[in-house]
NUVEX-854565 format. One line per 5 residues: number of its first residue (from 0); for each residue z, x, y of C-alpha. Coordinates in steps of 0.02 Angstrom, whole numbers, plus 50000, padded with zeros to 5 digits. Layout:
N
NUM	Z/X/Y; ...
END
This chain:
728
0	50000/50000/50000; 50048/50141/50120; 49886/50230/50078; 49784/50075/50123; 49874/50054/50290
5	49849/50239/50329; 49664/50226/50284; 49640/50077/50399; 49731/50169/50540; 49627/50325/50511
10	49463/50225/50515; 49519/50144/50677; 49546/50316/50754; 49372/50369/50700; 49295/50214/50778
15	49389/50243/50940; 49332/50423/50942; 49153/50364/50923; 49174/50241/51066; 49176/50089/50954
20	49304/49951/50941; 49398/49929/50777; 49329/49786/50675; 49424/49624/50698; 49499/49571/50531
25	49429/49405/50470; 49604/49334/50449; 49626/49346/50638; 49490/49216/50666; 49539/49033/50682
30	49412/48893/50705; 49471/48749/50813; 49378/48585/50825; 49413/48409/50885; 49380/48264/50766
35	49468/48099/50797; 49380/48023/50646; 49299/48089/50489; 49114/48059/50510; 48974/48114/50395
40	48935/48252/50519; 49115/48312/50519; 49118/48320/50329; 48957/48421/50334; 49036/48542/50458
45	49188/48567/50348; 49078/48594/50196; 48983/48731/50286; 49148/48810/50344; 49216/48810/50166
50	49056/48888/50106; 49096/49043/50212; 49286/49036/50197; 49322/48998/50380; 49498/48942/50423
55	49482/48778/50518; 49613/48682/50616; 49565/48504/50665; 49634/48433/50828; 49652/48249/50870
60	49637/48187/50693; 49679/48002/50683; 49689/47982/50872; 49583/47862/50972; 49433/47944/51055
65	49443/47921/51245; 49322/48056/51297; 49175/47940/51328; 48999/47949/51259; 48966/48123/51324
70	48799/48137/51232; 48717/48032/51367; 48841/48048/51512; 48970/48175/51567; 49130/48166/51465
75	49225/48258/51330; 49378/48303/51432; 49490/48246/51291; 49433/48399/51193; 49498/48515/51328
80	49665/48423/51336; 49688/48435/51148; 49639/48618/51149; 49763/48656/51290; 49902/48569/51194
85	49863/48662/51034; 49858/48832/51119; 50033/48810/51188; 50099/48827/51010; 50004/48989/50976
90	50071/49160/51021; 49976/49295/50925; 49891/49398/51061; 49759/49471/50944; 49711/49299/50876
95	49524/49261/50900; 49478/49078/50922; 49315/48989/50894; 49313/48819/50978; 49167/48710/50927
100	49103/48535/50909; 49099/48478/50729; 49007/48312/50715; 48841/48397/50746; 48866/48580/50700
105	48848/48688/50545; 48887/48869/50505; 48741/48975/50450; 48839/49132/50411; 49016/49195/50387
110	49162/49261/50491; 49116/49443/50467; 48948/49425/50553; 49019/49310/50686; 49158/49432/50733
115	49040/49580/50733; 48922/49493/50854; 49068/49436/50960; 49129/49615/50977; 48954/49674/51018
120	48954/49556/51167; 49094/49666/51239; 49178/49522/51328; 49340/49431/51295; 49262/49256/51297
125	49084/49211/51244; 49009/49039/51274; 48854/48969/51194; 48704/48961/51309; 48576/48830/51355
130	48405/48830/51435; 48442/48665/51523; 48584/48640/51646; 48707/48498/51619; 48785/48395/51694
135	48760/48448/51876; 48589/48518/51922; 48650/48563/52095; 48746/48707/52020; 48591/48792/51952
140	48577/48926/52087; 48759/48975/52066; 48734/49031/51885; 48715/49219/51863; 48537/49274/51833
145	48497/49363/51671; 48356/49482/51633; 48310/49386/51476; 48378/49233/51389; 48466/49071/51434
150	48563/49064/51598; 48668/48909/51576; 48834/48885/51490; 48856/48766/51345; 49032/48706/51308
155	48997/48646/51129; 49043/48816/51060; 49136/48967/51127; 49250/49102/51059; 49375/49222/51131
160	49545/49300/51119; 49691/49181/51122; 49765/49250/51282; 49602/49232/51379; 49563/49059/51313
165	49740/48999/51347; 49731/49063/51524; 49559/48986/51548; 49613/48808/51501; 49783/48817/51583
170	49715/48740/51744; 49645/48586/51656; 49718/48431/51738; 49569/48315/51716; 49556/48147/51632
175	49497/48125/51454; 49334/48052/51515; 49295/48196/51633; 49163/48323/51587; 49221/48471/51484
180	49056/48558/51516; 49075/48542/51704; 49252/48611/51694; 49197/48767/51601; 49039/48784/51705
185	49139/48791/51868; 49247/48928/51793; 49093/49026/51739; 49000/49014/51905; 49154/49072/52001
190	49130/49263/52006; 49317/49296/52019; 49364/49184/51873; 49218/49247/51770; 49281/49423/51794
195	49464/49379/51774; 49440/49287/51608; 49304/49412/51555; 49175/49276/51515; 48992/49291/51466
200	48863/49179/51385; 48773/49214/51223; 48608/49211/51315; 48498/49264/51166; 48582/49148/51040
205	48652/49283/50928; 48814/49186/50896; 48774/49007/50946; 48614/48906/50942; 48612/48748/51046
210	48459/48647/50997; 48438/48543/51155; 48288/48612/51248; 48255/48738/51110; 48182/48638/50965
215	48021/48737/50965; 48117/48901/50964; 48211/48871/50801; 48135/48882/50627; 48205/48896/50452
220	48205/49070/50377; 48204/49077/50187; 48244/49246/50115; 48322/49308/49953; 48407/49146/49906
225	48475/49118/50081; 48425/49003/50223; 48455/49041/50406; 48400/48965/50569; 48297/49093/50664
230	48270/49091/50851; 48090/49151/50862; 48097/49171/51051; 48232/49305/51043; 48214/49352/50859
235	48397/49316/50824; 48492/49234/50681; 48629/49125/50758; 48790/49100/50661; 48832/48924/50720
240	48697/48791/50745; 48739/48648/50863; 48635/48490/50881; 48692/48453/51057; 48628/48309/51162
245	48481/48214/51089; 48451/48335/50944; 48560/48253/50811; 48411/48221/50698; 48356/48402/50706
250	48528/48466/50654; 48522/48339/50511; 48355/48413/50458; 48419/48592/50469; 48578/48540/50378
255	48473/48497/50226; 48449/48684/50205; 48588/48772/50302; 48699/48846/50238; 48603/48874/50077
260	48606/48689/50031; 48429/48707/49967; 48333/48866/49933; 48172/48903/49842; 48267/49007/49715
265	48411/48888/49677; 48344/48718/49727; 48480/48598/49783; 48651/48679/49773; 48752/48531/49839
270	48674/48385/49746; 48806/48384/49610; 48954/48388/49729; 49073/48242/49758; 48990/48131/49628
275	49062/47966/49565; 49032/47967/49377; 49015/47799/49290; 48989/47849/49110; 49171/47832/49058
280	49194/47660/49134; 49202/47497/49039; 49080/47363/49095; 49222/47270/49182; 49266/47427/49281
285	49095/47452/49360; 49089/47431/49550; 49038/47257/49606; 48865/47264/49684; 48777/47133/49788
290	48588/47146/49767; 48483/47080/49909; 48306/47034/49854; 48183/47000/49993; 48011/46918/49981
295	47929/46914/50153; 47744/46897/50115; 47622/46862/49973; 47652/47006/49853; 47569/47054/49689
300	47661/47065/49523; 47815/46965/49576; 47841/46907/49397; 47843/47089/49342; 47971/47127/49477
305	48091/47001/49402; 48057/47066/49227; 48111/47239/49285; 48263/47168/49374; 48321/47099/49207
310	48302/47271/49128; 48410/47357/49260; 48544/47452/49164; 48701/47384/49245; 48828/47253/49186
315	48759/47089/49251; 48931/47014/49273; 48961/47151/49403; 48807/47099/49502; 48786/46963/49632
320	48612/46911/49684; 48552/46858/49855; 48369/46805/49845; 48273/46773/50005; 48098/46703/49988
325	47994/46670/50143; 47833/46638/50047; 47799/46465/49969; 47670/46545/49855; 47810/46633/49759
330	47934/46490/49750; 47887/46447/49571; 47916/46626/49513; 48086/46635/49600; 48147/46467/49537
335	48089/46505/49360; 48185/46669/49358; 48344/46592/49429; 48334/46444/49310; 48307/46552/49157
340	48418/46701/49198; 48528/46663/49350; 48675/46620/49238; 48684/46801/49179; 48744/46860/49349
345	48916/46845/49428; 48847/46742/49571; 48677/46691/49642; 48630/46630/49814; 48451/46595/49866
350	48363/46556/50030; 48201/46457/50010; 48051/46444/50126; 48106/46269/50176; 48260/46342/50261
355	48147/46428/50388; 48255/46584/50406; 48173/46741/50474; 48185/46910/50388; 48311/46987/50508
360	48425/46836/50491; 48414/46838/50302; 48453/47023/50291; 48600/47006/50408; 48663/46858/50307
365	48653/46960/50146; 48754/47101/50224; 48881/46979/50294; 48910/46899/50123; 48951/47071/50053
370	49053/47118/50207; 49167/46966/50188; 49188/46988/50000; 49327/47115/49980; 49273/47144/49800
375	49098/47196/49853; 49087/47386/49846; 48901/47411/49871; 48750/47321/49941; 48586/47360/49854
380	48431/47315/49954; 48278/47281/49848; 48116/47220/49925; 48000/47131/49805; 47859/47256/49831
385	47967/47392/49752; 47915/47441/49576; 48078/47507/49505; 48026/47597/49346; 48189/47691/49318
390	48308/47568/49237; 48458/47678/49283; 48419/47682/49469; 48572/47585/49524; 48690/47693/49422
395	48610/47852/49487; 48629/47797/49668; 48810/47745/49647; 48852/47912/49565; 48782/48005/49716
400	48932/47935/49813; 48843/47936/49981; 48857/47813/50126; 48674/47760/50119; 48556/47828/49987
405	48380/47779/49937; 48282/47825/49782; 48119/47901/49839; 47971/47791/49797; 47792/47818/49852
410	47630/47723/49853; 47520/47782/49712; 47395/47914/49767; 47452/47913/49949; 47573/48008/50060
415	47668/47848/50094; 47851/47831/50051; 48007/47729/50087; 48080/47861/50203; 48034/47957/50359
420	48071/48141/50377; 48080/48126/50567; 48064/47997/50704; 47972/48009/50869; 48054/47998/51039
425	48020/47811/51044; 48095/47783/50872; 47937/47774/50767; 47872/47878/50622; 47851/48065/50640
430	47816/48189/50501; 47943/48324/50466; 47892/48497/50411; 47953/48466/50235; 47894/48286/50214
435	47741/48323/50107; 47837/48444/49996; 47973/48315/49965; 47851/48173/49930; 47747/48280/49812
440	47901/48348/49723; 47884/48530/49773; 48058/48518/49849; 48182/48419/49746; 48353/48369/49806
445	48453/48243/49909; 48392/48240/50088; 48471/48183/50250; 48336/48078/50335; 48328/47966/50489
450	48249/47813/50408; 48247/47726/50239; 48175/47558/50190; 48130/47441/50047; 48259/47503/49922
455	48426/47584/49961; 48611/47575/49919; 48741/47550/50055; 48929/47571/50037; 49010/47406/50083
460	49151/47496/50176; 49024/47537/50311; 48999/47351/50341; 49185/47335/50376; 49195/47488/50489
465	49041/47562/50574; 48926/47411/50546; 49035/47263/50593; 48901/47186/50704; 48827/47032/50620
470	48654/47069/50693; 48619/47238/50616; 48436/47199/50584; 48396/47105/50743; 48317/47190/50893
475	48211/47140/51042; 48094/47287/51022; 48110/47354/50844; 48063/47286/50673; 48215/47239/50565
480	48208/47396/50459; 48193/47509/50611; 48334/47416/50699; 48445/47438/50546; 48414/47625/50536
485	48434/47646/50724; 48604/47563/50708; 48655/47683/50570; 48599/47834/50670; 48691/47773/50825
490	48850/47752/50722; 48834/47929/50654; 48805/47867/50477; 48695/47980/50372; 48553/47910/50269
495	48492/48004/50117; 48344/47996/50001; 48345/48074/49828; 48195/48135/49731; 48301/48214/49595
500	48223/48092/49472; 48069/47983/49464; 48114/47806/49516; 47954/47710/49540; 47829/47665/49675
505	47792/47535/49805; 47652/47408/49800; 47516/47386/49928; 47517/47208/49993; 47359/47231/50094
510	47213/47117/50052; 47319/47018/49930; 47240/46847/49907; 47338/46696/49850; 47190/46579/49822
515	47181/46600/49632; 47293/46548/49490; 47328/46728/49435; 47301/46830/49591; 47365/46990/49511
520	47202/47002/49414; 47117/47050/49577; 47232/47201/49609; 47130/47332/49517; 47079/47411/49682
525	47237/47394/49787; 47366/47431/49652; 47272/47510/49507; 47425/47584/49420; 47515/47417/49416
530	47356/47327/49365; 47335/47446/49219; 47516/47428/49162; 47500/47239/49166; 47326/47213/49097
535	47269/47361/48993; 47317/47367/48809; 47471/47474/48774; 47372/47577/48647; 47221/47608/48758
540	47280/47782/48808; 47291/47830/48624; 47111/47784/48584; 47041/47960/48593; 47195/48057/48536
545	47237/47948/48387; 47059/47894/48346; 47094/47709/48365; 46910/47667/48381; 46848/47578/48225
550	46668/47559/48166; 46657/47392/48074; 46466/47396/48075; 46336/47532/48108; 46341/47584/48292
555	46467/47446/48327; 46632/47507/48398; 46795/47412/48405; 46941/47466/48515; 47093/47393/48607
560	47069/47366/48793; 47160/47211/48859; 47343/47164/48847; 47390/46991/48786; 47436/46944/48964
565	47265/46998/49028; 47181/46888/48898; 47293/46740/48938; 47271/46758/49126; 47082/46772/49115
570	47071/46617/49005; 47190/46519/49115; 47096/46573/49270; 46933/46509/49199; 47008/46346/49142
575	47090/46326/49312; 46920/46351/49393; 46852/46227/49267; 46666/46229/49307; 46601/46268/49133
580	46413/46268/49110; 46336/46129/49006; 46262/46245/48876; 46083/46195/48916; 45932/46307/48939
585	45915/46266/49123; 46039/46374/49218; 46024/46393/49407; 46155/46532/49407; 46037/46661/49336
590	45875/46735/49399; 45727/46627/49345; 45841/46478/49312; 45813/46477/49123; 45932/46538/48987
595	45848/46566/48818; 46012/46573/48720; 46135/46468/48821; 46323/46463/48800; 46461/46361/48879
600	46530/46487/49002; 46589/46533/49176; 46517/46688/49260; 46630/46817/49340; 46543/46796/49507
605	46587/46611/49507; 46770/46659/49525; 46730/46807/49640; 46778/46933/49507; 46617/47032/49487
610	46674/47185/49588; 46839/47194/49496; 46750/47172/49329; 46631/47315/49364; 46779/47424/49414
615	46861/47380/49247; 46702/47425/49152; 46686/47591/49244; 46867/47642/49220; 46902/47581/49043
620	46739/47549/48952; 46620/47682/49017; 46725/47828/48948; 46719/47749/48774; 46531/47719/48790
625	46498/47899/48837; 46606/47960/48693; 46528/47851/48559; 46348/47858/48620; 46331/48044/48663
630	46206/48085/48799; 46209/47911/48876; 46295/47888/49043; 46323/47717/49118; 46356/47654/49293
635	46420/47491/49217; 46290/47386/49306; 46269/47207/49248; 46179/47048/49293; 46279/46942/49174
640	46466/46949/49140; 46551/46789/49087; 46685/46705/48984; 46619/46598/48840; 46708/46450/48763
645	46675/46393/48583; 46739/46228/48513; 46688/46133/48356; 46647/45976/48457; 46567/46067/48603
650	46473/46226/48555; 46541/46300/48394; 46418/46445/48370; 46270/46541/48441; 46102/46564/48360
655	46032/46737/48318; 45976/46835/48471; 45962/47002/48559; 46061/47034/48717; 45974/47078/48881
660	46071/47241/48894; 46075/47423/48847; 46244/47389/48770; 46358/47238/48763; 46545/47219/48777
665	46627/47072/48690; 46816/47054/48714; 46916/46929/48611; 47029/46832/48729; 47132/46738/48600
670	47187/46756/48420; 47093/46700/48264; 47203/46601/48145; 47324/46558/48284; 47219/46484/48423
675	47064/46442/48324; 46985/46449/48151; 46819/46526/48105; 46718/46620/48235; 46665/46801/48237
680	46503/46897/48253; 46370/46937/48121; 46245/47080/48141; 46099/47016/48041; 46000/47177/48016
685	46149/47261/47936; 46221/47109/47846; 46387/47149/47928; 46513/47027/48003; 46672/47039/48105
690	46758/46875/48065; 46934/46897/48133; 46921/46981/48304; 47087/47045/48370; 47149/46979/48535
695	47119/47105/48674; 47002/47212/48570; 46824/47245/48627; 46667/47253/48520; 46538/47371/48593
700	46360/47372/48522; 46181/47406/48576; 46099/47255/48654; 45913/47270/48622; 45804/47300/48469
705	45927/47352/48332; 46077/47236/48343; 46008/47063/48317; 46165/46955/48300; 46237/46780/48298
710	46401/46695/48342; 46484/46624/48187; 46546/46444/48193; 46717/46403/48264; 46786/46271/48147
715	46948/46223/48236; 47035/46254/48403; 46955/46344/48550; 46889/46521/48549; 46866/46623/48710
720	46772/46787/48730; 46727/46893/48883; 46548/46956/48872; 46460/47086/48979; 46276/47134/48967
725	46288/47312/49034; 46140/47408/49105; 46010/47269/49084
END
């Protein structure tokens, strides 16, 4: 022990001999901050301080804030009063203090670097600096000029020796609502006081980086598993980053990375902290969640939405449903779901189109129901256009244990998501530097963002504290979702989005028509992924890999293409349209007006489905054609594509004929032996018949010359097939 003390003393002598000050021991540094309440920003500050082992003392905890809203007007005097009171109890002359804001600040490095840079300043007190003067512009000329760097003092962060700081604040006699910045500025611009207290400003941002007026100067620096904020104007690496004034969103963005929250080498280092595990809980112990479901416009695949809701992996007796439907078109789907499955849930409340409630009112009502229910722990917002593929989404979000958290969902094939990485000055969308990387999964983590929508989880405690206003979603100038997020930002509540797992996607509601019986059939262009999941056979993707294509007759290929639902919807759509042809030779629908081999049918163009049908042929039939008929490439052109109906008492069969096509597609739309008896197709030249076509399977065969064929008699029931004469 004596040897260590002697060594430290000897090193100090060497430093003094070299003209250098002895290094300040890290244990002599104390961080002081004022926090009357524990906000998300304050918790972030403490987390960054713990990361570097700073010793922090919090002043004013639990007291009422009376320092005004000093982000937009002068204020903050309460901080100086609390600091003055705290210093009266301190006596160690060699104590070094760092006094800083904490709601909007993060440490980027540790005490050792901070103290070294403080000593290099060669002053007893060092304030942060700003490019912009605040709050009194008339004092600009009184600030000392500097050769390079920022001239003006910033009060959000300063450090100095206890004796100097104590002496500096001793004259404070102001009110809590007075300006702390003006108080310190007047000391700094007074040459005698500046010299007496030995004050300077960190004009090149080596210790402190205030972001106001300097957003373009600060970039993230990734290096060797560390992340720093770099001031490119002065080529410095500040130790403490402060989002002063209107730069709260920028400090939130930087806080996603600093200090080392996310690096290229480690990924997210904080995503597994402070979790709320659910795995060990019994069903009855799960948090009670109120799910708000909102239908605001005609939306595709609403029935599928409710099917997925049923599959959500969460005890249903711990879920309450609030269903708001503004669209009469979807009332049948909502009422059917509630009638069939509403009893599974702890409680259900619905708002119908007849109640004439607008979206903002409905969303506020849903929050208020949860707010007033003391058992409600979470509110889960779920818009009907959300395709929630991950059945564990709700559990995952609860386990994140965050105030507001959204699962990242995107629109298929587009850089569109349910979050914004930044907002513009007027509160609208702006793209952050990392937005594309997050959306495309090149950066994976849990991200503090300024806007979420469509699907998110909200802690109900927020509704009883920061969000007590009953009109959270209502605004004179903003859409409901933007008003909601603006309210959260104003209250200092952090919103997060996680892309740690794949959750789903969001539907496009553009160009959705509600004039048909099964409007989802028309979604092959707008929502191709959802269309495929709904309407393409579950084994289609295995056709090539598992050789599912059968050859029942020479050059005739048989493969699965349509789901049962696709078959049912197509049949029901045609029957709903109802204008079946008479089966005669005269047919004004076709060129020339004469059909040599007539059937009772409805053409795709009669129900405005020809473009969608060609898209289907190109996407799902053409690849099979080109595989089975090598060297032939099709553009899936057709003059005739139609649904045929066979009945014993109407038209039971079709006489032998050639098709006017290069190849023909014939898809069975219902099931032999179940929906009808008999039927099938016979290829006369080969003496080969397919007498029990499988529902949803397509027969593909050459149309001209070789494959002379006939439709076998349907002896009972009704048989439906979809026929396409491709490349006539």
